[in-house]
C-alpha positions as CSV (number, residue, x, y, z in Angstrom):
1,M,-12.6,-7.8,-9.0
2,I,-11.7,-5.6,-6.0
3,R,-13.4,-5.9,-2.7
4,R,-12.9,-5.1,1.0
5,F,-10.7,-7.5,2.9
6,A,-12.4,-10.2,5.0
7,E,-11.0,-12.0,8.0
8,K,-10.8,-15.3,5.9
9,D,-8.3,-13.5,3.6
10,A,-5.6,-12.9,6.3
11,Q,-3.5,-16.1,5.6
12,E,-3.6,-15.6,1.8
13,V,-2.8,-11.9,2.0
14,A,0.2,-12.5,4.3
15,A,1.5,-15.1,1.9
16,L,1.0,-12.7,-1.1
17,I,3.0,-10.0,0.7
18,G,5.7,-12.5,1.6
19,E,6.0,-13.7,-1.9
20,T,6.0,-10.2,-3.4
21,L,8.7,-9.0,-0.9
22,R,10.8,-12.1,-1.7
23,I,10.7,-11.8,-5.4
24,S,10.0,-8.1,-6.4
25,N,12.0,-6.4,-3.6
26,R,15.0,-8.6,-3.8
27,K,16.8,-6.4,-6.3
28,D,16.5,-3.3,-4.0
29,Y,16.9,-4.7,-0.5
30,P,19.3,-7.0,1.4
31,E,18.1,-10.5,2.4
32,E,17.8,-9.3,6.1
33,Y,15.3,-6.6,5.2
34,I,13.2,-9.0,3.2
35,T,13.2,-11.6,6.0
36,Q,12.2,-8.9,8.5
37,G,9.4,-7.8,6.3
38,I,8.0,-11.3,5.8
39,A,8.2,-11.9,9.6
40,L,6.2,-8.7,10.2
41,F,3.4,-9.4,7.8
42,T,1.8,-12.4,9.6
43,P,-1.9,-13.1,9.2
44,E,-2.3,-11.5,12.7
45,Y,-0.6,-8.4,11.7
46,V,-2.6,-8.2,8.5
47,M,-5.8,-8.5,10.6
48,Q,-4.6,-5.8,13.0
49,R,-3.9,-3.4,10.1
50,A,-7.3,-4.3,8.5
51,G,-8.9,-3.4,11.8
52,W,-8.1,0.3,11.6
53,T,-7.8,0.9,7.8
54,H,-10.0,0.3,4.8
55,F,-8.2,-2.7,3.4
56,Y,-8.9,-4.0,-0.1
57,V,-8.0,-7.2,-2.0
58,V,-7.9,-7.8,-5.8
59,C,-9.0,-11.2,-6.9
60,E,-8.8,-13.1,-10.2
61,N,-11.3,-15.8,-10.0
62,E,-11.0,-16.9,-6.3
63,K,-7.3,-16.1,-6.0
64,I,-6.1,-12.9,-4.2
65,I,-3.5,-11.3,-6.4
66,G,-3.1,-7.9,-4.8
67,C,-4.0,-5.8,-1.8
68,G,-3.8,-2.2,-0.5
69,A,-5.1,-0.2,2.4
70,I,-5.7,3.4,3.4
71,G,-6.1,4.8,6.9
72,P,-5.6,7.8,9.1
73,Y,-2.3,9.4,9.3
74,W,-1.7,9.1,13.1
75,D,-4.8,10.7,14.7
76,K,-5.4,13.4,12.1
77,T,-8.7,13.7,10.4
78,D,-7.4,15.8,7.4
79,E,-4.5,13.5,6.6
80,S,-4.4,9.9,5.5
81,C,-1.8,7.3,4.6
82,L,-1.6,4.4,2.1
83,F,-0.3,1.0,3.4
84,S,0.4,-2.5,2.3
85,I,0.1,-2.1,-1.5
86,F,1.3,-5.3,-3.1
87,V,0.6,-7.2,-6.3
88,L,1.9,-10.8,-6.9
89,P,5.0,-10.6,-9.2
90,E,3.4,-12.6,-12.0
91,Y,0.5,-10.1,-12.1
92,Q,2.5,-6.9,-12.0
93,G,2.4,-4.7,-15.1
94,R,-1.2,-5.7,-15.9
95,G,-3.1,-2.8,-14.3
96,Y,-3.9,-4.3,-10.9
97,G,-1.7,-1.9,-9.0
98,R,-3.5,0.9,-10.8
99,L,-6.8,-0.6,-9.9
100,I,-5.7,-0.7,-6.2
101,M,-4.5,3.0,-6.3
102,E,-7.7,4.2,-8.0
103,T,-9.8,2.3,-5.4
104,L,-7.8,3.8,-2.5
105,E,-8.1,7.3,-4.0
106,Q,-11.9,6.9,-4.1
107,D,-12.1,5.7,-0.5
108,A,-13.6,7.9,2.3
109,F,-10.1,8.2,4.0
110,F,-8.7,9.7,0.8
111,L,-11.6,12.0,0.1
112,R,-11.5,13.5,3.6
113,A,-7.8,14.2,3.5
114,K,-6.0,17.3,2.4
115,R,-2.7,15.4,2.4
116,I,-2.0,11.7,1.8
117,E,1.3,10.1,2.6
118,I,2.8,6.8,1.6
119,P,6.0,5.1,2.9
120,A,7.2,3.8,-0.5
121,S,9.7,1.1,-1.0
122,I,12.6,1.7,-3.3
123,T,11.0,-0.9,-5.6
124,A,7.6,0.9,-5.8
125,C,8.6,4.6,-5.5
126,E,8.4,5.4,-9.2
127,F,5.0,3.5,-9.5
128,Y,3.5,5.9,-6.9
129,R,5.1,9.0,-8.4
130,Q,3.0,8.2,-11.6
131,F,-0.1,9.0,-9.4
132,G,1.2,12.4,-8.4
133,Y,2.9,11.5,-5.1
134,D,6.2,13.2,-4.6
135,F,9.0,13.3,-2.0
136,K,7.9,14.7,1.3
137,D,9.6,18.1,1.9
138,G,11.6,17.4,-1.3
139,I,13.7,14.8,0.5
140,A,14.6,12.0,-2.1
141,E,16.3,9.8,0.4
142,T,15.1,6.7,2.2
143,D,14.4,6.8,5.9
144,E,15.7,4.4,8.6
145,E,13.2,1.8,7.5
146,G,14.4,1.9,3.9
147,H,11.3,3.8,2.6
148,Y,10.9,7.0,0.7
149,K,8.3,9.3,2.3
150,L,6.0,10.4,-0.5
151,E,3.0,12.7,-0.2
152,K,0.2,14.1,-2.3
153,F,-2.0,17.1,-1.6
154,R,-5.6,16.7,-2.6
155,V,-7.4,19.6,-4.1
156,P,-10.9,19.8,-2.7
157,D,-13.7,19.6,-5.3
158,A,-17.1,21.3,-5.2
159,T,-18.5,18.6,-2.9
160,D,-16.0,19.2,-0.2
């Protein structure tokens, strides 16, 4: 089941992100990077992000096992950005990340956008590329935060 984030989810989502960073991203990033990421994603930070994005959680029974958000790219109305896409390590490879991506790509922030960007970790880069995201301006190098800048251009349909 996937649903919109609720305030009561903040602690569990922060813990999910921390665990995923600690386990899944360990092979691609130094310990300092992981520690900084975990320190950033506090329940308060998650709440703040949920305040200006459409934030979703995936649940199995009552347990939150994944999350993802989409919001405006800066103040632009024709560009959006994907954020905070994480799936607990023991649930990865079972289609939950795909479910999150499909949900985000049906959201109003996606449908209004001509271009969607995602700051992709080294760990998740190839996952996002499966959905048609490619290196922004053809630059296949990480930025100062250790992310690839990926983007996708949305082709308007007849309802646009």
